[in-house]
N, C-alpha and C positions, 0 to 999 in steps of 0.2 A: 504494500500500500504506500502511496506517495501523496504529497499535497500538491494540488493543482489549482489553477485559477481559471475561471470561466472567461473565455475570450468573447464568445457570442452565444446567444441562445434564441431559438425561434419557437415560441410557444405554439404558433399556428401549425407548425410542422412537427413539433415534438422532438427536436434535436438541437445540438449545438456543438461547440468546439471547446476543448479544455486544454490548457497549456501547462507543461511541467518539463524540466530538463530531460527526464527519461523518455519523453515522447516528442522528439524534435519534429516540427512542422504541425503539431497539434494532434489531439486525440478526439475522435468522433464519439459523441455520447447521445443516447436515446433516453427519453423520459422514463421508459420502463425500467431502466437501470438505476434510477434515483431512489435511494433508500430513505423515504419519509412518508408520513401519512398525508392524506388529502391530495389536493392538486399538486402534481409534481412538476416543478419548474425551477429554473436557476436564473441568476442575474449576472450580467457582465461584471467582472471584478470580484465576484464572490469566490471564496476559498472552499475547496471540497477535498475530502479524502477520496482517492481514486485507485481502483484496481483496474488494470488494463491488460490487453492482449495484442499481439501482432499476428493477426489471423493469416497472413501470407497472401492477402489480396487487399486491394484498396476499398474502403468503405466510403463512398461519396468523395473520393479523392484523398483520403487520409490513410496512412499506413497503420495507424493504431486505433483500437476500438475499446471503449469503456465496457467493463464487466460489472462494476459496482461503483456508484457515485454516492457519497455520503456528505451532505452539506455540513460544514463546520459551524459551530456557534459564532455569532457575530461578536 
């Protein structure tokens, strides 16, 4: 698990991009991987705990894909 920062998030499409040194170029994330109750969304600049994978193919142009995203307390 690493700490990442939300670069962008698209509520209407349910995905976004997370940045951390371990995932150069960004990590693609989907709302279904956010670990929280209620409406699952993130905000640019927000810090999260991230578990990621490199699936061997690009997900919407990104080499890395989130497996678990846990928002950190503000």
